[in-house]
N, C-alpha and C positions, 0 to 999 in steps of 0.2 A: 536407328529407326527413333523416334521420339519417344522420351520416357514413359509418357502418357499412354502411347501405344502399345510399349512393350508392357506396361503392368496391364493394359486391358487384354492383351495374347494371351500372359500368364494365367490371367483370371478365367479367360474362355477356354484356355486347355484345362484346367484342374476343374471347372464347372463340367466340362464335357465328359472327363473321366470319370468324376462322383454320378453323373447321371448314368452313364453305360454302368457302372458298376452295380448301381442300386435297380437298372434294369434287369441284369443278369442275374442278381440275387432274387428279384420277383418273376423270372421266369419270362420276361417280356423283351421282345426283340425291339432295340432303340439304337437306330444308327444317326447321329448328330450331324446333319449335313451344314458344314460350313460354308461361308459366303464366297461364293463364284466372283473372279474376277471382272469387275463391270466391265470392263473393253472388251468385248469378245469379239470384235469384226462383223463382217455382213451375216455371216451364220450363226452368230450368239444365239443361245437359247438359255433360259431358266430351268436346269432338270429339277423334275419332282421324284424325289421317292414315293414309297407308298405311302398310305396316311399313317399318319403317327396315333399311338393310341391315345385317346382324349384322355385329358387330365382330370383328374378326381375335382368336383366343383368345391370341394372343402380347403379350406385356407385362405390366407390373407392375400387379396389382391391390390395392386396400386399401379397407376400410372407410370410408366417408364419413359415414355414420350408422347407429345400431344401436337398437332399442328391444327389451329383453329380453320375451317372453312370460310373461305373469305369472298368468293364471287363466283358465277360462272367464267369458265376461260373463253376468251374472247376467239373467235374463229373455231369452235368446235361444237355446229349445232348439233352433228350426228354422233359425236363422242370420237371414240377410237375403235370401228369393230373390227376383230380379228387382231389386236394387237394387246401385247402384254405389256403391263405397267409396272416398271421395278422401282419402288421408292425406296431409299435409302435413307434411314433416320441414324440417329445418334441416341443411346440408350442414357439413362441416368443408373437408376437402380437396377440390380441383376433379378434373376430368377430362375425357376427350374421348369415352367411353362407359362405360357403366352396366349393372350388372344387379343384378336384387331377389330378396330370399328371401321366401317365404311358408310361413307355420307355420299347422298343424293341429293344435299339440300336444294341444291341450284338448277338441278335438272327437272326437264318438264315431260318424260316418260319415265318406264322402270329401268333401274339399271341391272343387267344380266352379269353375272361374274361364274365362267365354269370351270377355273381353278385359281385356286389361292394359297401360296407357300410362305413361310416364315423360315428363311435361311433354309430354303428348299425342303422344309419339311412341310408337307401337304395340311392344309387346314380346311375343316368343314364348319356348314352352317345347318343347326339343327340335324347333324348326321350326314347331310348332303354335300357333294361338293359344288352344287352350283345353288346360287342363291341370287332371287331377285330383288333388288331395292326399290322402294315405291317411291316415285316423285315426291322430293320434298324429305325422305324418310332416313333411316340410317338402320345399318343392322350390326351387332355383335356377334363375333363366331364363337363357335365351340372352343373351349381351351384345349389346348394341343400340347404335349409334352415335348419341350425343344428347350435346352439350354440359353439364356440367354444371360450374356455377360454383361456388368457395369461398363459405363464408360466406353462403350463401343459400337462399332457401327453395324446396322441389322438391314436386312434385305427385305422388306414384304411387296411380293410379287402379285399380280394377279391378272387373268386375262378376260377381255369383254368381247365375248365374240358376235354380238348385234350393235346395229345402230342404238346410242343411248346417249344422247346429249340434252344441253350443254353438259359440260364437264364440270363437278365441284372442283374448285383447286385451291391451292394455297402459292401465291407466285412468291417470289423474292426470298429463298429458302435459305440461300446462302449453303446449300448441299446439293451436290450433283447427283441426281436421279436419272434413268434411262426408261425410255420407251422404244419397244421392239416389236419387228416383224418377219416375215419369211425372208426380207430384202435387207434389213440391216438393223442396225441400234445405233439410237440418237441419244445424245446428252441433253440435260433438261436441268432448270433449276426450280420445279414445280413441281409441288407433292399434289397428286390428282387423287381423288375419293377417301385415302386414307386420311383419317383424322385424330387415332388414338391405337396406342399399343400399350396393353396392360401385362404386367408379370405376376406370376404367385411367388412372393417373398415373405414367411411369416417373421421375417426378423424387422423389417422395416416400419419405422414409425407413422409411414403414410406420404400421402404428397404435398408437395408447395406448388401450387398454382400462380403463374405469372400472369397478369390480364395487361396487357400494354400495346405499345404503339412500334412503330419503327426502331425506338431505340432498345427495344425489348427483343424485336425479331432479330437484331443484329445488322441492320445497314450501315454499310461502311466496313463492315469486319471482313475477313479474307475467307473465300470459299472453302470449305471441305477443312478448315482447322479448328470449328468448334469453339471460337474466341468469342461468344455472345458473354453478357455478363452472367447471364443465366447460367452457361457452362463453367464459369468459373465459380459461382456458388457452388453446384454440383460437384467441383472437385474439392471445393472447401469443406463440403459436409462430407466427404470419402464416398461418395455415391450411395450414402444409407438411406436417403430419400430419392423420391420419385419427384423430377421435375417435370413440372408441366407447364412449357411455355406456350402461351397463347397470345403472342404477341403479333399484330398485322402491322403492317408499313400503313401509314396514312389514318391509322385508326384512332376516335373520338370517344371522348367521354359523352356528350349531351346528343349528337348528332349522327345521324346514317352517312354512310359513305355509299356510291361515288358522288362527289361532288365534283363541280365543272369550275376552274381557276383559270382565268384568262384562256380559255380555249383547250384547256388539258384536263382532260379525265383522271381526278385521283382515287383510285380503288381502295379503299380503307375499309372496306366491310361494314356491316352494322355495328352501330354504336355499342359501348360497352354496357351500357343501361338496358341494350337490347338483347344481347348474347350473353349476359351474366349469367343465367340460369344454366342454358347449355354449357358454356366454355369456361365456367368456372365450379359452381355448385353442384353439377353432374359429373366432375371427374372423378375417377376410381380411386378411392383411397385420399380425398382432399382433407387437409388436416388447416393447411394456411394458406391465404391467398396475398400476393404481394399486388398490390395496384400502383401502376407507374403508367399513368395518364393526365392529360391535360394539357402539353404543352400545344399540340394540333387544335385544342380548341381556343388557343389563344393565337395561335400564328395562321391558321388556315381561314381561308374566306368559306362563310361568313365568321369574322371574328366573335369572339364571345366577349365581351366588353365589361362584363359584370363580374369579378374574382367570386361572389356569393353564390353566383349560380353552378360554377364551378365546383366551390368547396360543399354546395348543398349534395352535387350528383356524387362527390365522392361519400359524402356520409351516409347518403341513401343506399351507395353500394355495402359500405360497412355494416349497416342495418340489416339488409338481405344476406350477409353471410354470418353475421353473430346469430341470426335467427337458426341457420343452420350448425350452428355450434363451432363455427370456424375463427380462427385468430386471424385478424387483418393488420398488415404492414402498408404503409403507403410511403411513394416516394416523392420528393422534390422535384419542382419541374427545372432543368438543366438551360443554363443560358443559350442565346442564340443570337446575338449582336453580331452582323455581318450576313445575316441570310437574306434574304431579298425582302421578307416579309417584315423583318424586326422594324419596330416603331418605337420611340419611347413610351408611349401609351401604352403599347402590348407588353414591353417589359412590366411597366408599373402593374399591371392586370397579374403578370406571372410572380413578380415579387409577392404581391397580396395574399395570392395562394400558399405559397410557401411561408409565409408567418402564419396563415392558419394551419397549417399543415406541422409545423414546428411548435405550434402551442400544446399540440397533444389533445386537442378538442375533436378530432376526426378519425384518428385510427389506434389500435391498441399500440403500436409504434411506428415508428417512422426511420426510413433511410434517407440520410443527406446527400443524395445525388448531386447537388447544386454545387455544396462545399466541395466534392470529391473531385470535380472536373473543370472546376471555373479558374481562368486566371485571378492571380490574388492581387496582379497590377491594374486589370480591366475586371472587375468581376462580373460583368454583363457578358462576358466572353468564354468561349472555351480555351483552356489552356493550349497553346498551339501543337504541342507534340501529343496531343491527346484527338484532334481533329481529323475527320477525314477528308477534309479541303472544302466542305460547303459549309460551315461555321454552325452547322447543326447536328450532323451525324458525327457519329466516334469511329477511330481506327483501333486495332485490336488492343494498342496500350490504354485506351480510353474505356474501353470495354472491362480491361484488367482493372483499371481503378475502379470502377463502380463495383465489379463483384469483390473487389475486397474491401471497399467502404462498408459493409454491411455486416453489424453485428449479428453472429450467428445465433447468439442468445435470443434477438428479436424475431427471429422467426420460427422459433421452436418455444412456444408456449400455449398457455389459454386465453379465450376472449375478456377482455376487461368485464367485470361485472357492473360497474356503474354507468348508468344510461347518460349518453350525451346530451 
């Protein structure tokens, strides 16, 4: 068993034992359901125990996981009537209770859920088992007493009994989830409808929200290994903070996607400027935001040719976060020479943006991802041992280098008091 999984198992056992002891002491029956094996074969089901007692609403809540809603899932005009969606997510901080957020952002009719569980513990919505989520809306569940271990996989399942589409999705999750009905279980790498899991943890300083593109989402990393640079950061912080990864493959700072390039549709979601309030400022317990965006504005069509527009966009996000009392950390843009869209002119834009980031005039602090991953003998290229093969995205070693390049003091502090 890998070391981090062994630690997570030990922590989960300790958390479960402590929660059970507390329940016995208070006279409450608490049976903590462990995660079932995801490969259940044709007759696999997510068993649900009776409803857990709702958690006391007092205490400190913090996001342990997020998955930004990206788009309507292609080919899902009626949703998945009669099926159970089993989203597998990986936690950062742990807690003694949980609540979930379901989004119907891209739906055109109400989404009905008549059964929801977190690690088999039944979840309610305003005291009811069934909830209807309006088209374009979202709902947050009642808190439920369930021990959530840090740095561990968590299963959030729910059934959609009626036709209700299109499905709000987050594709390219680099995590295996499942879709089940009476005939079988199918694996998928999409998260559907679920956009956040919060936990109650009175010791956590809060959440670090990361808004980014495919390099934050982990494109090129090994599925089910939690090898994104945000996972590395969570490990280095010893899972004290919630890490809310809001990376979307193809995402841009200034323009919404999808965009069509050479007949190929790039589903990169709403721009960071568009989604910042929802995906950053509204995250539970958010204290710091890391902004890792801009390379797609440089290299995707239509290309942004003026670096001042990109830096102005980054500065605008910083001002919005400062208005909410958040600390803002930015990241330099990584090299991509060898990728099909690279040109010397686009590289000049990237370098100009990086120069302004390093000047200290945009963010409270910055992470120099460019310096961490570039080839010292060819600085406009990724170091070969860090690349995934396409000259833009990284492999596990590359993401590990990015995660290790972060000064932990940079992500824990207060906003600058001076105006830019």
